N, C-alpha and C positions, 0 to 999 in steps of 0.2 A: 346038290342045291347050295351045301354048304359053302362049298369052294366057290361058288359064285357070288354069293354075298361077302365073301371075306376079301375079295379083290375088288369088291364096289368104289373102292377109296379113290381107283384111277378115274372114275367118271367126270370130274372139275377139271383131272390133268392132261386128259388126251389131247386137246385143243392147243394146250398152252404153247407147244413148242413153235407153233406159225407166229404169234405175233413177236416172240424170244427171236426165232431166225431172222423176220423182217426189220426187226431193231439191230442187230447184229450186221446182217447185210448191209443195210444204210451205213452204220457207222464204220464198217473195214471194207466195201467193196460198193460202195455208191451207185458209180455208173454202171458197173452190169445190173445191180437192183433194180435200178431205174428203168435200164433198158428193157426186163423184161418182167414186166409190172404184172401180168396177167397169169402167170406161172402157178402165183402164188394161190391162184383159187381153188385150184383141183387138192392140194393139200389141206383147205380149212375146210372144203367140203367133204373130202374123205374120211379127217379125222373126227369129224361130227358126226358122219354117219357112223361110224364104228360105237361112239358112245350112245347113238339114237337105238344099235341093234342090240347094245348091253342092256338099258333101259326098259325097253322093249321085253327084253329074257327077264328081268328082274318082276315085271310086272305081271308077266304071266306066272312066274312061281310062286309071288303072292296070291293071284287069283287061287291057284290049286293050293296051297299052303295054310293062308292067311295069318300069317308072322308078322311079327317086328323085330327086326336084327339092327342091333347096334355093336359097334366095335369101337373101343378108344384106347388112347396111348397116353403117357404122362410128358407133359411137356415140362412142366417145372414145379418143385415141390417145396415148400418152405414151411417147417413146422406144421401145423395143422390145415395149410393153404396149400391147394393140389388144383393146378390146371389141367386138362386134359385137351386134347383133339381128338376126331375120330369121324365116323361117320355113321347115319341113321336113316336105315331103311325102314319104310311103310308107306301102307299107300298112298300118302300124298306125296313125300317125295318120289314114289314111280311115276305118279301122274305129272307132274310136274317136269320131271326128265324127260319123257316122250314129248310131253308139248312143247318144252324149250328146243331140244334137238330136232323136233318135225318143223315146226316154224322156222327153226334157227336155218335148217339147211335150204329150205326152196325160198328162204330171203338172201340167202348167201348165193345162190345160181341166178337170181331175178337179179341181184347186184353187180355181180360179173357184166353182166350189159349193160346196167343201166347206169353205173360208173366207169363205164371203160374209156369216157373221152375226160373224165375229171383227172386233174395235174395230181389229186392225193388219194389215187386210186390206191397205192399201198397202205398209206396211212390210215385209209376208211377199213380197210381188213382185218390192219393189225386190232382195230378200237374194235370190230365186231366182233373177232373172234376171243379178243379178251374179254369182251361185254359176256358171250354165250359163258365163256369160263368161269367168270365172276357169278352168273346168275345160277351154273349147277353149283358151284358151290356152298351158295347159301341155301340151296333146296335139300342138300345132302348133310349139313353142319349138324353137330349131336349136342351144339350146346350155345347158351345165348353170345358168349363171348366170339366164337368161331362164325357164327350168322351177323354179329356187329362189323366183325372184318370185312366179310362177303360184300355187307348192306352199304358200307361205306365205297366198295370197289367198284359197284354197280352204278350208286350215286357218281362217283367219277368219269367213269365209261359213260353215262350218260350227258356228262358235263361236255365231255369230248367231244361226242356226236352230233349232238345238238348245236353247239358253238363250231360243228365241222368246216361249214365257209364262214371263216371268223374276220374276214376281210370286210361281209357284210356287216354294218354298225348293229341289224335289228338281229341277226345271228347272235352278236357277241351279246346282244342284250338280255338274249332269251335265256341263251346258257347261263347266264348269271343269274338272271331271276328264277332257272328252277335250281340252281344250286344254292342258293340263300333261302329260298321257301325249304329246299327239304332240310338245309343244315337246323332251322327250327323243329322238324320232326325227330331229328336223328340226335338232336341236343335232349328232348324229351325221353328218346329210347334208351340212350344212355343211363339217364339218371334212374329210369325204370329198372335196368338191369342189374345197378349199384343197389336199387332199393332192394331189388327182389333178393340178390345175393343178402344182404343182410338179415333180412326175415329168414331164408331159410339155409342158406351155409352152403349150397351148392349154385352150380350153371347148368347142369345136366337136365335133359328133359324128364327124365323118367324120374329121376331123383327130387326134381323140382314140383313135379307135378303131385307126386304122395306125400312129400314134406308138407307142401302149400295146405295142399285140402285136409290133412288132418290137424294144422293149425286151425283153420278156418272150422271145421266141424266142433274142435274143442273148446273154439273159443279163448283160442292161446295167443291171439295176436291183434293188434289195435287195426279195427274195419277201417278207420278214416285213413290209416297210412298205407293201408294194402290197397283200397282204393285209388289212393293219389297213386301207388306206382304203377297199378293196371293202366289208369289212364295215361300215365306218361308211356308207358307202353305203346298203348292204342294209338299215341299221337304221331308215335314213327309210321306207321301203319297210314294214317291219315293223309301226311304228307306223301309218301312215295305213290300210294295209289289214288292221289288230286281226290279226296274227299275235302267237302267243304268245312272249313272256310280255306285249305289251304291247297285249293283247287287251280289257284290264277295261273301256275305256273304249266300246267298240260298244253293249251291253245298256243303259245308261242313256242314250244317246242316245236311245232310244224316248221321250223324254220330250219331244220335239219334235212338233208337228201331223205326222200320219202321212202326209201328200206328202213331206215331209221325209225321212222315213224310206227310201219308196220312191226318192228321188232317190240320198240316200247310198249306199244298200245296193245299186243296181242299177250307177247308170252316174257318178256321180261322185266322191265321196271315197274309198270303197274302193277302185275300181278305178284310182285314182290309182298307189297304192301296184303294183299288178300291171303299171303300164303301166311304171312306172320300170323296175323289174327287167328288163322284156320287152325294155324302149328298150336299157338298160346291159348286157344278154344277151352282146350279142357280145365287153364286156370281160370280163365274170365268168366265160364258158365257157373263158376259157384259164387260171382260178385252179380248180384242182380241188375246194381246200379250201372255199371260197366255194360252188360249186357243191353241195358234200357240204353242207353248212349249212343253204342254201337248200330243200334237199329235206329234209332232219330236220326243221328249223321247220314245215316243210309238212305233212308227214306228224303231228307234233304238234299243230298246231293241227286237222287233219283229226277226228282221233281226240277230241281236247279239246271241241271245239265239238261236235260229234252227241252227247257225253255230258251237256255240261252243258243240251242243250236237250231233256232227256227228261223233266225233270220240271216246267218252268217253267209258271207259270198263266196269265202275262200273253202275251196273242196276240202281239204285236209284238215281246217278249222271247224267244219263242221262233224268232219268224222272223228273229231277230238273230244268235242261235247257229249257227241254218242256215245264212245267210250269212258268218260265221265259219268255219264247216265247209269250206264251198264253195269260199271263198277261196284254202283251205289245201291242195284240191285243184290250186287252176291253181298257187299257189308250187310243189307237189311235180312238177308238170309242165314247170315252168319249171328247178327244179333238175335235173330229170333232162334237161333238152336239149330237150323236146319242146316247142319253142315255139307248133307249128301247133296242139297238143291243148289248152295254155293259153290260147291266143287265142279258140278255136273254145267253150271253157268260158265264158271271158267272156259270150263274146256271148248264150250260150244262158240262162246263168245269169241275166245282166241282164234278160231279157223276162221269163222267167219269175219271177223274185222281184219285179220290180216291181207283176205281175200280184197274187203272192199278198198284196204291200203293200195296194196298191189295195183288193185285195176286203176286206183286214183293215179298213182305212178304212170299207170299205161297213157293215159289222159292226159296228163302234163305233160308227157315226153309228145304225144302227138300235137298238144296245142302249141307248143315250145318250138315246131315247123313252121307254126304261123307269125306269132309274136316275136320268137327270139327268145334269149331265156332272160325271163321278165315276170318272176314271183307271182307279181300283182296283177298280171294278167292270165298268167297261162295257167294260174290255180284258181283264178276268177271263176265260176260257174254263169256269171251274169254274161260273160263273154260266151259262154260257149253255146250249147246246143245243136241238134242234128247229128251227133256223131255218131249214131245208131248205124249209119248206110258205112260210117269209114273205118269205124274199129268194130266190128261183130261179135268177135271174140271176148273183146273186152266187155263190149255190152251186155253178152250174155253172163259172163262170169260176176258181172256187177250187179247184176238183177238177182242173181241168185243168192249173194253175201246179202242185198238189200230184203229179197223177201225171206232168209234166215232169221236176219236182227229183226224183221216188225213181228215175226212172231206165226211166220204163216206155215202148218202143217202141209207135209210131214217133214219140211226140214229142221236142221238142229236145234235153232235158239227157241224152237216153239215147246220142245218138251220139256227143256231147262226152266225157260222163263213161265212156263205154265204152272208148273210147280213151286216157284216161288211165289205165284198169285196164291196159290190156293193155299199155302200154308202161312200167308199174310191175312187172311179171311180168318182164321182159326187165332193169331197173335191179334190184331186189331183190326175191327173194320174201317175205321179212318185211315189207317196206313193202308189198308187194299184197293181202297178207292181212290186214294191218290197213287199208289203202283199201276191199279189197271186206268186209270187216266193219261198216265205217262206212257203205258203201252200204246194207247191211241195217239200221244204224241209223237212217237217212235216213229210208228208208222209214216206219221204225215211228213215229219221233217226226210226220213228217208227217203219217201219217194219225190220230197221237192227237189233231194238231191239229184236222184235218177233223171227226172224231167227234166229239170234246167240243165242237166247235161248231155243226156243221149234225145230228148224228144225235141221237136220244134226243127228249127232253122240257124243256120250260123248268127251270129251275134256280134261278132269281130267287126269293129272298125277301123278303115286306113284313113292315114291321114286325107284330109282336104287338100282340094285342088290347088291353092296357098301355098302349100308346103308345112302350115304348121298343122298342131295337132286340135284335134278337137277339143273344149273345155272339158265336156265330160261325157262319158258313154252314154249312159242312163239315170235316169234318175230312181234310185231302189225304195222298193216298199218290201215289208214282209212277206205279202204276196204275191209276188213276182214283179215284173218289167214295165215301165210306162214306155211312152212313145216319147225318143230324142226330142226333145224342144226346139234342133232346128233342123230342117232336110234339105237346107239350101245350099251348104258348104260340106255337107257329108255324104259319105256313099258307103252303103254296108256290104258285106259278103251275102248278106242275105238277097240282096237285091242285084249281085251277081250269079247267084246259084238257086234261083227258082226252080219250081217242080219240076218243069223240062229242060231244065238244065241249060235255060237260053238266056242271054242277058237282056234288058229289058230294052224295048225301044227310044228311051227319053235318053241311054246313053250314047248311042249311035243307031244309027239307019239300018245298021246291018248286025243281025244277029251271030253269035258267037257260043259254039257249042262248046262245052269243057267235058273233058276226059275226068272223069271222077276218078279210075284209075290209075293215075300218075300223081306222085307226089311233088312232084314239080311243073306248073304249067305257066309257059311265057305268054300274057296277054297280049294283043294288039293295044296300040294306042287308043286308047278310052277317051273320048272327046268330052271336055266339059268345059263348057265356053265361061272364058274363050281360052284355055288353055288345054294342052294334050300330055298325057303322061304315059309310062310304061310300068306295068306293074306286074313282078314275079309273086306269085301265089304258091305256097307252099300246104298243100293240101293233107288233114288229117289222115293219120294212115296208120296203119296197126304196128304195135311193137315186135321186134324179133321175135325167133320163136325159143331163144334162153327164157325171155320175161313172158311170154306165153305158158310154157310148158310148167313154170310155177304157179302161174294163176289156174291152169287145168287141172295140175294136182289137187288145191288147195280147195278147188268146186267139189271133190269128192267127200270131204271133210264135212261141209254142209249137209249134204245130201243124206250122207248114211253113220256119221259119229254120235247123231243123236241116237243109234238105235242100242248105244251101251248103255244107256239108262231108262230105255223102256220099260216100265213093272209090268213086264209080260209073265206071270206064272203059271206053271202049268204041273199036273201030279207027275210029279219025278224028273220035272225039266224047271229050271230058272234062266232065263234069258236075260235078267237085270244084272250086267256084268258089273256096273259101275257097284251094286250095293254088295256085289261078292266080293270086291275088291277092296270095299270100303270096312268089311266087316270089322278088324281090329280097331281101328279105328272109333267106329261107332258103338264098341263096346267100350274103349274108352273115356266115352263122356256119356256112358251108362245109359244108351240108346238100346231101344229093343230094333233092331234089323228085320226080324219077320213079322211083320206087321202084313195085317189084311188090308189089299188094297181095294178098293170099289171102282167097278170101270164104267158105273152108272154116272156116278158122282163126278168124276175125272171129265166123262163127255160132257156133263151138264157145265163145270165151270171150264172147260176148254171151248164151248162153245161161245160161252159170254165173251172170255179173253178174244178169242179170233176175233168175233162180232164187232170188238171194238178194233182192232187192227185193221180188219176190212175197212170201218168208217172210215179212220186216218189215210187208207189209201183211195178211197174215192173222193174226200175233201180234198185231197193234193191234185187229184187229177183233174177236179173241177177248177179250181182253184190256177192251176199253172200249165194244163196244157192248151194249146192255143186253140181258138175257135174258126181262126180263117187263116188260110195258107201266106195271105198278103199283109193281114195285119196279124201278127205273132203275139203281140204285147195285150191285146183284148181277152179278158177271161170272164167268166160268170159272173165274178166280183164285181168288176164294172159294170154289167149290164143292171144288177140288184140295186148296187149303189144309185144308180141312175133314175130308177123306178120307184125308191123306198122314200118315206119321209124325214125320217130319221137318218139323215145322210151326215149329218155333221158330226151327229153323235158317233156314228158307226166310225167316220175316219178320226176321231179323237181314241177311241178304242185300240182300232187298228193302231196308230201310231204309237200309243200307248206300250204296246207288246212289241212290237218294233224296236222303239228306243231301249226297252227293256233288256230285250236279247241282243240288239246289237250292239248295245253299251256294255256289255256283259253283266247287267244288272247293277251298273254303277259298283262293283265290289272293287274292280281294279282303280276306278278313282277312288275310293274311298282309303284306301289303302295307300294311295299315293298321295293324299292330304293329311290324312292322320299318323301314319308313319314316316312315310320316306321325306316328307317335305319339314314331319316337326323334328326327326331323328338329323335331318340337316341343320336346322336351326339349331338341334341341340348340341350338335358339332360344332358349330362355328362358334357356338356361346363359349363353349369348351375350351375352343382355339384360344378366343380372346382373352379368357380368363389364363390361361396358361401362358401366352404371351403377354400381357400386361401385369398379373399379379405373379403367378410364381416366377417365370424369367423375371419380372419388373423387381420384385424382392432380393433377389441373386446379384440382377447388376447394380442394384442400388447399393448392393453392402460393399460390393464392388467399388464401387464408383467412390462410394464414401470413404474407402479404406485408401483408395488413393489420393483423395484430395486430404485426407486426416496426414497422411503420411507425407505429401508434397508439404503439408504447411508446419508440421512438425520440425521437418529435417532445416529449415531456415531459424527454429529456435532452440537453445541450448546450450550453446557454447562449448560442446566436447566435455559435458561435466556428466558423470555419472549420476551422482545423486540428484541430478535435475530431473533425467529421465525417469528415474524409479519415483521421483516425486509427481511428476505427470503423469505415470503409469498409476500410482495410487487413484489419482482423482479422477482418472475414465472408472476405474474399478466400482470408484465409491457411485460415481455417476449412476452406473448401469446396476450396480443393487438398489440403489435409491428409485429408478425406474421401474425394476421389477418387482421394488416391494410396492408402491404406487399403484402397478398395474393389478395383481394379485388381491390387493384389499379393497379397491373400489370397482375392479369389472368383474 
């Protein structure tokens, strides 16, 4: 076992040869490397699989031995300063390593097919592999300096991957936004690390925690300065994990390829912030103000992320706000001191969200067969619907991920989220009410995504008969879709795919049966007076086997991964593997892991939380599921609103909620006005000051010297005495001006 721990330093370096060899190949043998792009997928997956096996072995050893292992070697020594590098293996490292590698392998397998037709295939796999390497280096780091190095590498990889399609202006803008926002938090993290070293004189975790706690308990350090340093450390996690108010980069990060979204939102970048707070929790836990701040930021993020997901039309952006809300739950748990619950939810959410993002990628892939490569249409849920018949495997996988995230038993997220909700009642009833309300909102917006995507009928609209695109697809509201304003010059795919698969008679006298199993169907002339046209329809189709393989494997995790944290205790047997694994960390936090578990209390509380989730699902079903096959956009809300007496007030409430959610709570607008525009004005003013004042003084002195020289050269008559007298005269004038200035101003 000691031998296994000793060689655990290879974990972050095993996948590193792939991006290095790709880079060397593109530099030295560009033609051969580009002609065989897909050969690089196999070594990427193989090397990451080796790391996964090693990580699982470490986790098993820790379950049996319950120990913390650290190995360091000196990098530089100068007088009293010593900087050491090494690896630190504890339960948190084991959990994160297994999580990163399992999700990373499945995403790489999925990406091999998803990105097969992209010209940047090689570049994509180089970035992805280096992303996994950086994250593995982050979680195995033994000190704060080492963490900061890999922290920046993770940020760099995310910048490259979010802006992977940099030729699209919106993608280039998104990666810049993510980079700049994270620089705010990273600068705070660097200042916090330096301040902490000033206090303790160490970067190593074990020494750092021991020295820091002794200084706090003995009251030998300025509490205000300590709190400031801890706040700066927490600021880095706020930006990385998209917590309020530095969350604005997360929805725009969806401009990258969908496998990137799955990796960022499940096991890498956003998980890095949660990892950092969990790693430094022994430091934060002795500062009550910071713990209260962490829980406050967490609960604000929980509610804000859920409300912003209500009216989004982009399927990936809706899932991004869902990630933001779930990360808020984890941060809330850490702020309450519920270390186990936070890590449990990190695990269950990672697998569920990876499944949902890969499912959304499969949906986008099938939609691109209809609308072509157009992200504003292929990712727009309003233009989807009825996909359950054409992508049944994706639909089943997406439904299981949705139910898990909603907290429906016995799926994974139910166990972890319910534990956080139970702990929140003991911490603060107000926080608990907000957390439970948000659990209902989660079920509502997740089933909104599912129903708009898979239920009903197709909502894609073709061009009108005049060859011009229609002005608008639908007038969107928070509750669903309204009837199109005009049906005279538009016809929908829904009209072509009725329940009996026949074309309506008002298009032609003859019906035309469509072969749904065919991906490409050549349609005859559709008579739309006074013109006729021929359309080729690419029907939504299921993804290829490699993409489905990743989703089907990921389906197993929401089904079974929750069992590792089920608090099932019997005499002589303990099946709560998560608590056993976390025993060293819990002892480090001065918690008692052998607490008695009350099943009656658990069932009572879980009944309440599950009821809230079911209420959200039922409400979403009433508001979004169509009542009539021929009028898909009618729903129960329309019927109630027409009969109600307070229709105007109801509409105002709906419009307010919709505007708040669709416009991202106006936070981006506020930043654009208060920061971006003001900084631009300040930059313009500074530029003007530099050109007119700074450069003006310099240029003025030069011009004055030139004119004085030109004037003097015509005066004098070549007599040195006259030149000396003139020089003395100018010196006296200069001293007189200086004397006058200093005495009167």
